[in-house]
PALUMBA-988151 format. One record per residue (C-alpha): residue number from 1; residue in one letter; z, x, y. Coordinates in Angstrom, 2 decimals. Layout:
# residues N
SITE seq type       z       x       y
SITE NUM    A       Z       X       Y
...
This chain:
# residues 165
SITE seq type       z       x       y
SITE   1    X  -13.35    6.37   -8.95
SITE   2    X  -16.24    8.80   -8.45
SITE   3    X  -19.07    9.56  -10.91
SITE   4    X  -20.95   12.83  -10.45
SITE   5    X  -24.07   14.06  -12.29
SITE   6    X  -24.41   17.85  -12.26
SITE   7    X  -26.90   20.37  -13.52
SITE   8    X  -26.10   24.14  -13.13
SITE   9    X  -28.40   25.52  -10.43
SITE  10    X  -30.17   28.92  -10.76
SITE  11    X  -27.58   30.65   -8.58
SITE  12    X  -24.52   28.74   -9.91
SITE  13    X  -21.95   31.24  -11.26
SITE  14    X  -21.13   28.80  -14.05
SITE  15    X  -24.67   28.62  -15.31
SITE  16    X  -24.19   31.41  -17.92
SITE  17    X  -21.14   29.66  -19.35
SITE  18    X  -23.04   26.38  -19.74
SITE  19    X  -26.01   28.11  -21.24
SITE  20    X  -23.91   29.96  -23.79
SITE  21    X  -22.45   26.56  -24.82
SITE  22    X  -25.92   24.99  -24.95
SITE  23    X  -25.08   22.48  -22.24
SITE  24    X  -27.69   21.41  -19.65
SITE  25    X  -26.08   18.50  -17.90
SITE  26    X  -22.60   17.17  -17.17
SITE  27    X  -21.57   13.70  -15.96
SITE  28    X  -18.02   13.65  -14.69
SITE  29    X  -15.80   10.77  -13.64
SITE  30    X  -12.84   11.40  -11.29
SITE  31    X  -10.03    8.99  -10.55
SITE  32    X   -6.79    9.14   -8.62
SITE  33    X   -3.76    7.00   -8.93
SITE  34    X   -1.04    7.78   -6.47
SITE  35    X   -0.16   11.41   -6.65
SITE  36    X   -1.91   11.94  -10.00
SITE  37    X   -5.48   12.09  -11.02
SITE  38    X   -7.68   13.12  -13.80
SITE  39    X  -11.29   13.82  -14.91
SITE  40    X  -13.31   12.69  -17.84
SITE  41    X  -16.74   14.12  -18.51
SITE  42    X  -19.75   13.84  -20.82
SITE  43    X  -21.77   17.00  -21.61
SITE  44    X  -25.34   16.85  -22.59
SITE  45    X  -26.74   19.58  -24.93
SITE  46    X  -30.05   21.43  -24.86
SITE  47    X  -30.86   19.80  -28.22
SITE  48    X  -30.31   16.30  -26.80
SITE  49    X  -32.39   16.93  -23.72
SITE  50    X  -31.93   15.55  -20.21
SITE  51    X  -30.48   12.09  -19.76
SITE  52    X  -33.11    9.43  -18.99
SITE  53    X  -32.38    7.08  -16.03
SITE  54    X  -31.55    4.31  -18.54
SITE  55    X  -29.15    6.54  -20.53
SITE  56    X  -27.49    7.65  -17.26
SITE  57    X  -27.14    4.01  -16.12
SITE  58    X  -25.58    3.15  -19.49
SITE  59    X  -23.17    6.11  -19.23
SITE  60    X  -22.19    5.01  -15.72
SITE  61    X  -21.22    1.53  -17.14
SITE  62    X  -19.41    3.05  -20.27
SITE  63    X  -17.60    6.06  -18.78
SITE  64    X  -15.16    4.05  -16.58
SITE  65    X  -13.89    2.02  -19.61
SITE  66    X  -13.51    5.24  -21.68
SITE  67    X  -11.80    6.96  -18.73
SITE  68    X   -9.39    3.99  -18.33
SITE  69    X   -8.54    4.13  -22.07
SITE  70    X   -7.86    7.89  -21.81
SITE  71    X   -5.69    7.25  -18.76
SITE  72    X   -3.70    4.62  -20.63
SITE  73    X   -3.18    6.94  -23.56
SITE  74    X   -1.95    9.76  -21.21
SITE  75    X    0.52    7.33  -19.55
SITE  76    X    1.92    6.29  -22.96
SITE  77    X    1.97    9.45  -25.06
SITE  78    X    1.30   12.25  -22.57
SITE  79    X   -1.13   15.08  -22.31
SITE  80    X   -1.48   17.86  -24.83
SITE  81    X   -1.83   20.19  -21.81
SITE  82    X    1.96   20.51  -21.75
SITE  83    X    2.47   21.17  -25.40
SITE  84    X    3.70   24.64  -26.43
SITE  85    X    3.99   26.76  -29.52
SITE  86    X    5.16   24.96  -32.65
SITE  87    X    8.91   25.18  -32.99
SITE  88    X    9.53   25.42  -29.23
SITE  89    X   11.86   22.57  -28.46
SITE  90    X   15.10   21.69  -26.92
SITE  91    X   16.40   20.37  -30.26
SITE  92    X   15.71   23.68  -32.04
SITE  93    X   17.43   25.62  -29.29
SITE  94    X   20.39   23.14  -29.38
SITE  95    X   20.59   23.68  -33.12
SITE  96    X   20.64   27.50  -32.64
SITE  97    X   23.41   27.11  -30.10
SITE  98    X   21.34   28.60  -27.31
SITE  99    X   23.22   28.74  -24.01
SITE 100    X   22.92   25.47  -22.15
SITE 101    X   21.14   23.74  -24.90
SITE 102    X   24.21   23.57  -27.10
SITE 103    X   25.76   21.24  -24.47
SITE 104    X   22.96   18.69  -24.90
SITE 105    X   23.56   15.59  -27.00
SITE 106    X   21.09   15.06  -29.77
SITE 107    X   19.52   12.19  -27.83
SITE 108    X   19.29   14.30  -24.65
SITE 109    X   17.55   16.95  -26.67
SITE 110    X   15.07   14.41  -28.09
SITE 111    X   14.26   13.25  -24.58
SITE 112    X   13.61   16.81  -23.46
SITE 113    X   11.41   17.34  -26.60
SITE 114    X    9.28   14.30  -25.58
SITE 115    X    9.06   15.75  -22.03
SITE 116    X    7.86   19.07  -23.41
SITE 117    X    5.16   17.26  -25.40
SITE 118    X    3.95   15.70  -22.15
SITE 119    X    5.11   12.22  -22.90
SITE 120    X    5.92    9.95  -20.00
SITE 121    X    9.06    7.96  -19.52
SITE 122    X    7.25    4.94  -20.99
SITE 123    X    5.90    6.90  -23.99
SITE 124    X    9.34    8.44  -24.64
SITE 125    X   11.00    5.03  -24.57
SITE 126    X    8.52    3.68  -27.10
SITE 127    X    8.93    6.65  -29.38
SITE 128    X   12.70    6.63  -29.30
SITE 129    X   13.10    2.84  -29.19
SITE 130    X   15.20    2.94  -26.04
SITE 131    X   14.70    1.55  -22.53
SITE 132    X   12.95    3.51  -19.79
SITE 133    X   16.26    3.42  -17.80
SITE 134    X   18.07    5.09  -20.70
SITE 135    X   15.31    7.81  -20.85
SITE 136    X   15.76    8.50  -17.16
SITE 137    X   19.55    8.68  -17.58
SITE 138    X   19.36   11.06  -20.59
SITE 139    X   16.81   13.20  -18.77
SITE 140    X   18.96   13.39  -15.64
SITE 141    X   22.04   14.38  -17.76
SITE 142    X   20.00   17.07  -19.59
SITE 143    X   18.62   18.48  -16.35
SITE 144    X   22.22   18.73  -14.94
SITE 145    X   23.59   20.42  -18.13
SITE 146    X   20.66   22.93  -18.20
SITE 147    X   20.72   23.51  -14.38
SITE 148    X   17.13   22.49  -13.76
SITE 149    X   15.55   19.99  -11.47
SITE 150    X   12.14   19.35  -12.85
SITE 151    X   10.06   19.17  -16.06
SITE 152    X    8.34   22.37  -15.09
SITE 153    X   11.71   24.18  -14.77
SITE 154    X   12.79   22.76  -18.08
SITE 155    X    9.53   23.97  -19.78
SITE 156    X    9.95   27.40  -18.29
SITE 157    X   13.55   27.57  -19.49
SITE 158    X   12.51   26.59  -23.03
SITE 159    X    9.60   28.95  -23.19
SITE 160    X   11.56   31.90  -21.74
SITE 161    X   14.51   31.24  -24.07
SITE 162    X   12.17   30.97  -27.09
SITE 163    X   10.51   34.29  -26.16
SITE 164    X   13.91   35.97  -25.95
SITE 165    X   14.79   34.85  -29.47
């Protein structure tokens, strides 16, 4: 875990972006877990002023806990980063008899929908009240029926199919 305190310098190309937003300081926390990692940050506004040393020390004690809770949430329910336009789902494409998607069982489509929402295997299992092994099996079957090999390929297929509709 790494904590970084940053102020936009006079020659920093991002300075104008921060000034427009009224931000004068950023404290960021970076962590890595295997192949994945993420960043949490705290932005300080012009109105609030610079962080004092005591405030910064307090933030350094608090941010790791907040960061860990955010990480736990992401592992359970996924990241909004992978959510698409409302109505874009494997289930809706299945119901419209879209090529490939019509072959999916209702449960396979639900697992794909959770994947599109950015939910993890554990989060999907909790949502659908099934085991993680069942989630993996259903996902593997859906991938085979759709001719894809990854979540990214599945998302691209859904988004492209939805645009063609």
